[in-house]
Wavefront OBJ file of the C-alpha trace (Angstrom):
o trace
v 98.518 75.604 137.887
v 95.550 73.292 139.025
v 95.275 71.044 141.828
v 94.047 67.277 141.421
v 92.406 65.341 144.359
v 95.490 63.696 145.219
v 97.328 66.921 145.533
v 99.360 66.596 142.367
v 99.744 69.949 140.259
v 98.937 69.863 136.649
v 100.304 72.810 134.991
v 97.534 74.093 132.282
v 98.883 75.069 128.697
v 98.963 79.112 128.459
v 96.001 80.622 126.724
v 98.611 82.316 124.107
v 99.613 78.542 123.214
v 96.100 77.591 123.482
v 94.546 79.936 121.101
v 97.302 79.354 118.371
v 97.060 75.599 118.542
v 93.117 76.698 117.622
v 94.418 78.602 114.792
v 94.067 81.688 116.384
v 97.849 83.332 117.597
v 97.464 86.528 119.218
v 98.884 89.663 117.921
v 100.402 90.666 120.835
v 101.009 88.348 123.982
v 101.132 91.585 126.064
v 97.675 93.204 125.439
v 95.652 91.138 122.810
v 92.410 89.873 124.231
v 91.225 87.750 121.174
v 92.581 87.004 117.348
v 91.398 87.145 113.928
v 92.470 84.417 111.299
v 91.108 82.865 108.451
v 88.657 80.935 110.495
v 86.931 84.104 111.807
v 87.432 85.863 115.328
v 87.597 84.378 118.992
v 87.452 86.494 121.919
v 88.700 85.832 125.132
v 85.741 86.610 127.660
v 85.404 86.306 131.915
v 83.362 83.743 133.615
v 82.309 86.722 135.827
v 80.918 88.687 132.824
v 78.195 86.199 132.233
v 74.764 87.388 132.979
v 72.276 85.018 134.927
v 71.248 82.926 132.011
v 75.043 82.210 130.935
v 73.524 82.978 127.330
v 75.426 86.462 126.942
v 78.488 87.713 128.003
v 79.705 91.565 128.178
v 82.849 91.611 125.605
v 83.437 95.306 126.366
v 82.151 97.749 129.196
v 83.382 99.045 132.277
v 86.205 96.968 132.875
v 87.854 97.602 129.566
v 89.476 101.118 130.986
v 92.222 98.605 132.642
v 93.337 97.757 129.196
v 96.016 99.420 126.987
v 94.974 101.694 124.310
v 96.469 99.174 121.934
v 94.461 96.275 123.182
v 91.460 98.397 123.395
v 91.838 99.466 119.598
v 92.298 95.685 118.768
v 89.039 94.934 120.503
v 86.913 97.180 118.814
v 88.651 96.158 115.795
v 87.498 92.657 116.576
v 83.977 93.526 117.714
v 83.559 95.837 114.592
v 84.227 92.824 112.360
v 81.983 90.390 114.398
v 79.016 93.113 113.987
v 79.129 92.812 110.318
v 78.205 89.512 110.644
v 79.136 86.807 108.055
v 81.834 85.143 109.372
v 82.382 82.499 112.446
v 82.745 84.213 115.974
v 83.947 82.320 119.432
v 84.326 82.851 122.641
v 86.732 81.329 125.543
v 85.473 81.652 128.872
v 88.164 82.351 131.378
v 88.074 82.412 135.187
v 89.979 85.154 136.861
v 92.222 84.543 140.084
v 91.228 87.621 141.360
v 87.897 89.650 140.158
v 89.050 92.940 141.499
v 92.534 92.870 140.438
v 93.773 95.128 137.505
v 95.169 93.676 135.282
v 93.728 90.472 136.054
v 95.471 86.707 135.802
v 93.808 83.720 134.587
v 93.157 81.103 137.062
v 91.575 78.597 134.361
v 89.841 78.372 130.996
v 87.974 75.764 129.416
v 90.319 73.896 127.303
v 87.971 71.529 125.958
v 85.226 73.760 124.105
v 84.636 77.343 122.944
v 81.313 78.747 122.569
v 79.930 79.879 119.346
v 78.871 83.424 119.057
v 75.480 83.864 117.503
v 75.439 88.052 117.224
v 76.141 91.119 118.836
v 74.311 93.462 121.042
v 74.697 97.037 122.543
v 73.184 97.963 125.612
v 72.599 102.006 126.208
v 75.498 101.850 128.886
v 77.687 101.597 126.076
v 78.589 97.916 126.713
v 78.638 95.067 124.126
v 77.509 91.823 124.831
v 77.951 88.746 122.578
v 74.887 86.243 122.419
v 76.312 82.592 122.916
v 75.443 79.540 121.034
v 76.337 75.831 121.426
v 79.544 74.716 123.013
v 81.851 73.375 120.259
v 84.550 71.042 120.982
v 87.977 72.443 120.024
v 88.594 69.272 117.937
v 85.891 70.113 115.482
v 86.463 73.918 115.726
v 88.159 74.190 112.270
v 84.960 72.319 110.847
v 82.284 74.430 112.504
v 84.061 77.769 111.478
v 83.687 76.465 107.784
v 79.683 77.062 107.994
v 79.252 79.213 111.133
v 78.186 82.689 110.574
v 77.174 85.285 112.932
v 73.908 87.539 112.247
v 74.843 91.380 111.906
v 74.119 93.854 114.472
v 71.406 96.131 114.467
v 72.613 99.686 112.800
v 75.793 100.817 113.123
v 78.711 99.900 114.861
v 78.136 101.615 117.993
v 81.642 102.706 119.045
v 83.563 104.914 116.408
v 86.840 104.843 118.371
v 88.693 104.344 121.442
v 87.506 107.371 123.864
v 90.320 109.647 124.660
v 89.872 108.982 128.446
v 91.471 105.448 128.047
v 94.400 107.442 127.119
v 97.167 109.295 129.792
v 96.442 112.558 130.447
v 100.407 113.480 129.585
v 99.396 111.839 126.165
v 96.196 113.291 125.106
v 97.120 116.644 123.838
v 98.423 114.831 120.592
v 94.590 113.851 119.538
v 93.953 117.525 118.817
v 96.600 117.289 115.885
v 95.284 114.264 114.217
v 93.217 116.244 111.683
v 96.412 118.128 110.676
v 98.669 114.675 110.604
v 96.102 113.172 108.376
v 95.784 116.155 105.988
v 99.899 116.038 106.120
v 100.460 112.542 105.117
v 97.447 112.641 102.105
v 99.628 115.677 100.631
v 102.493 113.246 101.262
v 100.446 110.881 98.907
v 99.839 113.251 96.296
v 103.309 113.778 95.898
v 103.948 109.914 95.909
v 106.698 110.137 98.474
v 107.390 108.610 101.988
v 108.459 110.282 105.355
v 110.840 108.671 108.041
v 109.566 108.337 111.461
v 111.640 111.120 112.643
v 110.151 113.289 110.096
v 106.767 112.754 110.895
v 107.208 113.601 114.318
v 109.092 116.671 114.018
v 106.295 118.974 112.349
v 104.213 118.060 115.461
v 106.374 117.970 118.270
v 105.384 114.328 119.277
v 107.247 112.046 121.446
v 107.906 108.728 120.116
v 104.974 107.363 122.289
v 102.370 109.580 121.381
v 103.704 109.106 117.740
v 102.971 105.474 117.993
v 99.446 106.263 119.200
v 98.794 108.731 116.556
v 99.863 106.376 113.837
v 97.375 103.410 115.473
v 94.608 106.019 115.556
v 94.889 107.590 111.938
v 95.859 103.932 110.525
v 92.754 102.334 112.260
v 90.476 105.496 111.097
v 91.754 104.991 107.613
v 90.353 101.492 107.606
v 87.199 102.320 109.147
v 86.837 104.625 106.298
v 87.478 102.003 104.037
v 90.458 104.160 102.679
v 94.277 102.798 101.928
v 96.379 103.287 105.348
v 98.210 106.634 105.087
v 100.581 105.538 107.849
v 102.361 103.062 105.143
v 104.046 106.273 104.248
v 105.968 106.298 107.727
v 109.049 104.273 106.672
v 112.245 103.334 108.359
v 115.026 105.659 107.150
v 117.366 102.411 106.637
v 115.302 100.002 104.968
v 112.705 102.261 103.369
v 109.882 99.962 104.756
v 107.298 100.326 107.374
v 108.402 98.441 110.629
v 106.854 95.028 111.615
v 104.303 96.376 113.587
v 102.492 97.960 110.705
v 102.054 94.423 109.240
v 101.280 92.706 112.302
v 98.483 95.624 113.274
v 96.813 95.731 109.819
v 97.726 92.438 107.782
v 98.774 94.359 105.022
v 102.044 94.534 102.734
v 103.402 98.304 102.926
v 104.232 98.333 99.808
v 101.252 97.686 98.090
v 99.512 99.827 100.364
v 101.574 102.826 99.803
v 100.697 102.074 96.154
v 97.474 102.184 97.039
v 97.616 105.656 98.639
v 99.157 106.992 95.728
v 96.083 105.839 93.843
v 93.690 106.778 96.091
v 94.812 110.339 96.801
v 96.044 111.220 93.177
v 95.358 114.594 92.420
v 95.715 113.666 88.601
v 92.689 112.038 88.232
v 94.937 108.569 87.393
v 93.569 106.554 90.232
v 92.352 103.923 88.334
v 95.252 103.772 85.648
v 97.764 103.281 88.908
v 96.114 99.770 89.667
v 95.977 98.449 85.991
v 98.066 95.359 84.722
v 98.830 95.459 81.344
v 97.114 93.016 79.360
v 94.787 91.467 82.294
v 92.251 94.473 82.665
v 88.647 93.666 80.885
v 87.790 96.518 78.823
v 84.669 98.719 80.533
v 81.527 99.080 78.686
v 81.843 102.173 76.633
v 78.705 103.863 78.081
v 80.544 104.238 81.562
v 83.901 104.682 81.174
v 85.475 108.044 82.751
v 82.146 109.616 83.674
v 83.271 109.707 87.603
v 85.178 112.675 88.801
v 88.095 111.225 90.508
v 87.331 112.761 93.953
v 83.635 110.972 93.286
v 85.351 107.752 92.471
v 87.270 107.639 95.697
v 84.649 108.526 97.845
v 82.331 105.337 95.842
v 85.403 103.218 96.484
v 85.890 104.155 100.040
v 82.179 103.146 100.587
v 82.213 100.025 98.695
v 85.508 98.631 100.500
v 83.813 99.017 104.055
v 81.328 96.203 103.421
v 84.390 93.752 103.620
v 84.923 91.549 106.652
v 88.663 91.092 106.489
v 91.322 94.111 106.290
v 93.089 92.126 103.215
v 89.503 91.837 101.920
v 88.655 95.457 102.088
v 92.121 96.329 100.273
v 91.087 93.828 97.370
v 87.277 95.520 96.816
v 88.804 98.818 96.585
v 91.389 97.765 94.434
v 89.096 96.191 91.818
v 86.513 99.084 92.265
v 88.969 101.674 91.216
v 90.877 99.351 88.448
v 87.495 99.134 86.735
v 86.161 102.683 87.107
v 83.627 101.669 89.539
v 81.373 100.107 86.953
v 80.520 96.065 86.732
v 82.872 94.944 83.745
v 79.458 93.101 82.304
v 76.352 95.506 82.584
v 78.260 99.230 83.365
v 76.312 98.977 86.955
v 77.855 102.095 88.878
v 75.739 101.633 92.239
v 78.424 100.581 94.794
v 75.682 98.714 97.034
v 75.047 96.706 93.893
v 78.222 95.583 93.184
v 80.944 92.777 94.321
v 84.923 92.216 93.810
v 85.021 88.796 92.632
v 88.365 86.873 92.379
v 89.111 85.779 88.485
v 88.646 82.199 87.961
v 91.933 80.610 89.295
v 93.008 83.396 91.419
v 93.127 82.772 95.495
v 92.944 85.682 98.057
v 94.999 82.649 100.153
v 97.983 82.572 97.727
v 98.191 86.811 97.545
v 96.274 87.354 94.740
v 94.861 90.494 95.768
v 95.730 93.379 93.029
v 93.085 95.085 91.151
v 93.989 92.967 88.050
v 93.233 89.526 90.361
v 89.358 90.672 90.330
v 86.261 91.680 88.472
v 83.835 94.118 89.306
v 80.348 92.570 89.140
v 76.740 93.156 89.984
v 75.613 90.789 92.424
v 73.406 88.828 90.141
v 76.178 88.371 87.809
v 78.771 87.611 90.202
v 76.421 84.642 91.489
v 76.161 83.297 87.910
v 79.918 83.701 87.734
v 80.542 81.631 90.665
v 78.396 78.520 89.892
v 79.762 78.807 85.956
v 76.589 80.115 84.323
v 78.452 83.331 83.075
v 82.053 83.345 81.960
v 84.499 85.869 81.085
v 87.926 85.600 79.289
v 90.701 87.558 79.450
v 90.076 89.271 76.280
v 86.564 90.806 77.837
v 84.512 88.173 75.878
v 81.303 87.617 77.970
v 79.431 84.177 77.456
v 76.097 83.283 79.402
v 74.783 79.721 79.872
v 71.956 78.697 77.542
v 69.469 78.669 80.021
v 70.277 82.459 81.590
v 71.352 83.664 77.906
v 67.638 84.802 77.333
v 67.693 87.202 80.684
v 70.955 88.851 79.820
v 71.203 89.038 76.363
v 71.245 92.727 76.198
v 75.217 92.156 77.792
v 76.441 89.812 75.547
v 79.687 91.032 74.469
v 82.809 90.424 72.310
v 86.408 91.846 72.384
l 1 2 3 4 5 6 7 8 9 10 11 12 13 14 15 16 17 18 19 20 21 22 23 24 25 26 27 28 29 30 31 32 33 34 35 36 37 38 39 40 41 42 43 44 45 46 47 48 49 50 51 52 53 54 55 56 57 58 59 60 61 62 63 64 65 66 67 68 69 70 71 72 73 74 75 76 77 78 79 80 81 82 83 84 85 86 87 88 89 90 91 92 93 94 95 96 97 98 99 100 101 102 103 104 105 106 107 108 109 110 111 112 113 114 115 116 117 118 119 120 121 122 123 124 125 126 127 128 129 130 131 132 133 134 135 136 137 138 139 140 141 142 143 144 145 146 147 148 149 150 151 152 153 154 155 156 157 158 159 160 161 162 163 164 165 166 167 168 169 170 171 172 173 174 175 176 177 178 179 180 181 182 183 184 185 186 187 188 189 190 191 192 193 194 195 196 197 198 199 200 201 202 203 204 205 206 207 208 209 210 211 212 213 214 215 216 217 218 219 220 221 222 223 224 225 226 227 228 229 230 231 232 233 234 235 236 237 238 239 240 241 242 243 244 245 246 247 248 249 250 251 252 253 254 255 256 257 258 259 260 261 262 263 264 265 266 267 268 269 270 271 272 273 274 275 276 277 278 279 280 281 282 283 284 285 286 287 288 289 290 291 292 293 294 295 296 297 298 299 300 301 302 303 304 305 306 307 308 309 310 311 312 313 314 315 316 317 318 319 320 321 322 323 324 325 326 327 328 329 330 331 332 333 334 335 336 337 338 339 340 341 342 343 344 345 346 347 348 349 350 351 352 353 354 355 356 357 358 359 360 361 362 363 364 365 366 367 368 369 370 371 372 373 374 375 376 377 378 379 380 381 382 383 384 385 386 387 388 389 390 391 392 393 394 395 396 397 398 399 400
């Protein structure tokens, strides 16, 4: 509530509604402290976390332990995404009613502007700070987000996961069981099966809340490793589907994710075949087809998927990589760092075109040419280069 000079009370719009209006709806209104959307990532921050220059704001640090484990996991996920760079990032600055209170309540926030985030920086004390750029009016936020891109952080993201000290001691015992739970779910994937929530808790003696935390940790560890999310194999006994929380947390369809798990962890070497759609996958160059052992291919696919900024993008990259045996469909290049997953002409990830058959695995230079129309690849595998680049790529001309 704000008070004017004349004594009249003006009720401020809740920050939940404010963020939704900007195109950044909160995943969970109880503990989310930021949001990710097609526009990028937006973080809510405190004005008393600004440094003296007001150019840097602490986005995670000592006060983070007051958050719930779920809120911390989401905050780290947002920061990890921003750390990789290449997308838009913003901060809303809020003032606390009482800076000593835990949890805090918002007294006010800037409802007219957000601050553009330039990059993230980690300090030796374990805190992470966002370098702030210009003020962006909320009226032009969407236009700004179309071109604003963060610089990537220096080195690997500095925080692997939420430290166990942020969990209640009574629940911390489950952490030692995570490796066994992960292996158990991998075995379920290899059998192309599913388990109910009760069946997943029983072998490890977990209570409901402990199991929820365990699924959250395993799911995010899969994301970090560029793997399909193993917890998609845990389903409701009646519906045969994951809870709504799975889709909200990971922004992935649980049915598609299960199929990815079956393909990724297949013990029979069919991890690529399971992702093919009849009549739509380009034939791979004979020199590269089938040369990678299944385990090696999975490892390379995971490494390739980790480059992505959005969770759905990581899934798409992995599916395209596996669908083409990890080889560029034009050159046969099999170096993950030199490859891109490109959507075929006419496919759009926003419309749900994110299967392996919706994409092409291309060497980065071929991808650049494909995007500007200097190379075309039809449904039958015919590759055609524009005359002005053909002399440089004559060795890769191929007809079906």
